C-alpha positions in Angstrom: 91.9 62.3 112.5 94.4 64.9 113.8 97.8 64.3 114.7 97.2 65.0 118.3 94.0 62.3 118.3 96.9 60.1 116.7 99.3 60.8 119.8 96.5 59.9 122.1 95.6 56.6 120.2 99.4 55.7 120.2 99.8 56.6 123.8 97.6 54.1 125.0 98.9 51.5 122.6 102.1 52.0 124.1 101.2 51.7 127.6 99.6 48.2 126.9 102.6 47.4 124.9 104.8 48.3 127.6 102.9 46.3 129.9 102.5 43.3 127.9 104.1 40.2 126.6 107.4 42.4 125.6 108.0 43.5 129.5 106.9 40.4 131.1 110.5 39.6 132.7 110.4 42.3 135.0 107.1 39.7 136.8 109.0 36.8 136.7 109.3 35.3 139.7 113.0 36.6 140.7 111.7 40.2 140.8 111.0 41.1 144.3 107.1 41.6 144.5 107.4 45.1 146.3 109.5 46.2 143.3 106.5 45.6 140.4 104.1 48.3 142.2 107.1 50.7 141.4 107.8 49.4 138.1 103.9 49.4 136.7 103.9 53.4 138.0 106.9 53.9 136.1 105.4 52.9 132.7 101.7 53.5 133.3 102.0 57.4 133.2 100.6 59.4 129.9 103.4 60.9 127.8 103.5 62.4 124.6 105.7 59.1 123.0 107.2 61.2 120.1 110.2 59.3 120.3 108.7 55.5 119.6 106.5 57.4 116.8 109.1 58.9 115.1 110.5 55.2 115.1 107.5 53.7 113.6 107.3 57.0 110.9 111.2 56.7 110.2 110.7 53.2 109.1 107.4 54.2 106.9 109.6 56.5 104.9 111.8 53.6 103.9 109.9 50.6 103.3 106.1 49.7 103.4 104.9 47.7 106.1 105.8 47.7 109.7 108.8 45.6 110.3 108.4 43.2 113.4 111.2 44.4 115.8 109.7 47.9 115.1 107.7 47.6 118.5 110.9 46.2 120.4 112.7 49.1 119.3 110.3 51.8 120.0 109.7 50.1 123.5 113.7 50.6 124.0 113.5 54.2 123.3 110.8 54.8 125.4 111.9 52.9 128.5 115.2 54.9 128.1 113.5 58.1 128.2 111.5 56.8 131.1 114.4 56.1 132.9 116.3 59.4 132.2 112.9 61.2 133.2 113.1 59.3 136.5 116.3 60.1 137.4 116.3 63.7 136.2 113.6 64.3 138.5 115.7 63.5 141.8 116.5 65.5 144.1 120.2 65.2 143.6 119.4 66.8 139.9 116.2 68.8 138.7 114.5 67.9 142.1 111.0 67.9 140.5 107.6 66.5 142.5 105.7 66.3 139.3 105.8 64.6 136.0 103.2 63.7 133.3 100.6 64.9 135.7 101.2 62.8 138.8 103.9 62.7 141.6 106.9 62.0 140.6 108.4 58.3 141.2 110.5 59.1 144.1 107.8 61.4 145.4 105.5 58.3 145.0 107.7 55.7 146.7 111.1 56.6 147.6 114.7 57.9 146.5 116.5 54.5 146.1 113.2 53.0 144.8 113.5 55.2 141.8 116.9 54.8 141.0 116.7 51.4 140.9 113.7 51.1 138.7 115.1 53.8 136.6 118.4 51.4 136.4 116.1 48.6 135.7 114.5 51.0 133.0 117.6 51.2 131.2 118.9 47.8 130.9 115.2 46.6 129.7 115.6 48.9 126.6 118.7 47.5 125.6 116.9 43.6 125.9 114.2 44.5 123.9 116.7 44.9 120.9 118.5 41.7 121.6 115.2 39.9 121.4 113.9 41.8 118.1 113.0 39.7 115.8 113.5 39.5 111.7 116.8 41.8 112.3 120.3 40.6 110.5 123.3 40.6 113.0 124.5 43.7 111.5 121.4 45.7 112.1 121.2 44.8 115.8 124.1 45.4 116.7 124.2 49.1 115.1 120.7 49.8 116.5 122.5 48.5 120.2 125.7 51.1 119.1 123.0 53.9 118.1 121.1 53.7 121.4 124.4 53.4 123.5 125.9 56.2 122.2 122.7 58.6 122.4 121.8 57.4 125.9 125.7 57.7 127.5 128.4 60.1 128.1 128.3 61.7 124.5 124.5 62.1 124.4 121.7 62.0 127.1 124.0 61.4 130.2 126.6 64.1 128.9 124.1 66.5 128.3 122.2 66.6 131.8 125.9 66.8 133.1 126.3 70.0 131.1 123.0 71.2 132.3 123.6 71.0 135.5 127.2 72.3 135.4 125.4 75.4 133.5 123.0 76.2 136.3 123.4 80.0 136.7 125.7 80.6 134.4 125.5 82.5 131.1 125.9 80.6 127.4 126.0 81.6 124.2 123.8 80.2 121.4 126.5 77.5 120.1 127.0 76.1 123.9 123.5 76.2 124.5 122.5 74.0 121.4 125.4 71.9 122.4 124.0 70.7 125.3 120.6 70.1 124.1 122.0 68.1 121.0 123.0 65.9 123.6 120.8 65.8 126.2 117.2 66.1 124.3 118.0 65.7 120.8 120.5 62.6 120.8 117.6 60.3 121.9 115.3 61.8 118.9 118.3 61.0 116.5 118.5 57.6 117.8 114.7 57.6 117.7 114.6 57.8 114.0 117.8 55.7 113.5 116.5 52.9 114.9 113.3 52.9 112.6 115.7 53.5 109.4 117.9 50.6 110.3 115.2 48.2 111.2 113.8 48.9 107.9 116.9 48.5 105.8 117.7 52.1 105.2 120.5 52.9 102.9 123.3 54.9 104.0 122.0 58.1 101.9 118.4 57.7 103.5 119.9 57.3 106.9 122.0 60.3 106.4 118.8 62.2 105.4 116.8 61.1 108.6 119.9 61.7 110.6 119.7 65.5 109.3 115.8 65.8 109.9 116.5 64.2 113.3 119.1 66.5 114.6 116.8 69.8 113.7 113.8 68.5 115.4 115.4 67.7 118.2 116.7 71.1 119.0 113.7 72.6 117.7 112.0 70.1 120.4 114.0 71.9 122.9 113.4 75.3 122.1 109.5 74.7 122.4 109.8 73.0 125.9 111.6 75.9 127.0 109.0 78.6 125.8 106.2 76.4 127.3 108.2 76.6 130.6 107.5 80.1 130.4 104.1 80.5 128.9 102.2 77.3 130.2 101.1 75.8 133.6 102.1 73.3 135.4 98.4 71.7 135.1 98.9 71.9 131.2 102.7 70.8 130.9 101.9 67.7 133.1 105.5 68.8 134.9 106.4 71.8 137.0 106.3 74.9 135.0 108.7 77.6 135.6 111.1 75.7 136.9 114.1 76.8 134.6 114.0 80.3 135.5 113.4 79.8 138.9 116.7 77.6 138.6 118.3 80.0 136.6 119.4 77.6 134.3 120.4 79.0 130.7 117.4 78.4 128.2 116.7 79.2 124.5 114.2 82.1 126.0 116.6 83.5 128.7 119.2 84.1 126.1 116.9 85.0 122.9 113.8 86.2 124.2 110.1 84.5 123.5 110.0 86.0 119.9 114.1 85.2 119.1 112.9 81.6 120.7 110.3 81.3 118.4 112.2 82.3 115.2 114.8 80.0 115.9 112.3 76.8 116.2 110.7 78.1 113.0 114.2 77.7 111.5 114.6 74.8 112.8 111.4 73.7 111.3 112.2 74.7 108.0 116.1 73.2 108.2 114.1 70.1 109.4 111.7 70.2 106.1 114.4 70.8 103.7 116.5 67.5 104.8 113.5 65.6 103.8 113.3 66.8 100.1 115.7 63.8 98.7 112.8 61.4 100.4 109.5 62.9 98.1 106.3 62.2 99.6 107.0 59.1 101.3 108.8 61.4 103.9 105.2 63.2 104.5 104.5 61.5 108.0 107.9 63.0 109.3 107.2 66.3 108.2 103.7 66.2 110.3 105.6 65.3 113.2 108.1 68.2 112.9 105.3 70.9 112.6 103.8 69.3 115.5 106.7 69.4 117.2 106.8 73.3 116.7 103.4 73.7 117.1 102.3 72.0 120.3 100.8 73.4 123.2 102.4 71.0 126.1 
């Protein structure tokens, strides 16, 4: 089976998981009935699911078999990612009309509903980890700490602010990488960390996983910047050409297409090298890294 096909199957499984018993709390009688369709809409959209699949594959590097906590950790990552997309798409930020091939949540419903659904998904993400079975207290606290750091002011939120602040300005490569290490890379690092922690990884193993994740997080953004130039909206599932139209600093605007491709290749090589200490058990993560750089959407 190709990795593309595996991702499609995984996307279906994640949608079922998100709509199933693990998220039954939002269907509680206390939740306003008119809010439920917006929640369903938010979690039902198709996506790449790179972050949750990294949770499972990082765990597989450490131990055989899937710890029962992985489903909860994967859901937590996807919920934080989904909430961030909902908020990023709002008129006050990226002002986008299309996400995952459908109207953005604030277009399908309204801005206030989109904000509240995003808020709720973020809170639900941390609830997932508190409910995850089979974890020690130390593992649970460490996983919550990693996800909090990745999604907060020193991670994704801070990166989004830097991105908005930098619109229309010139950044050098170090500044661009620092921004995307927060905005995009932090949550990818958290995905790998949560899988490794849940599987009982040693400090040395977790360090190797983190080095890998730092490089693929940046590579993911480089390819996103390339695709924003080269692909159309139908292929991307979101509005193409937005970065250039908004005068945003990107790897392409800074390095050109050829330079951006070279940077993606350099980051891929660094990610693969970070896996050397983990041997052949890390092959599933190597496959993800190669997919990230070769993807077309």
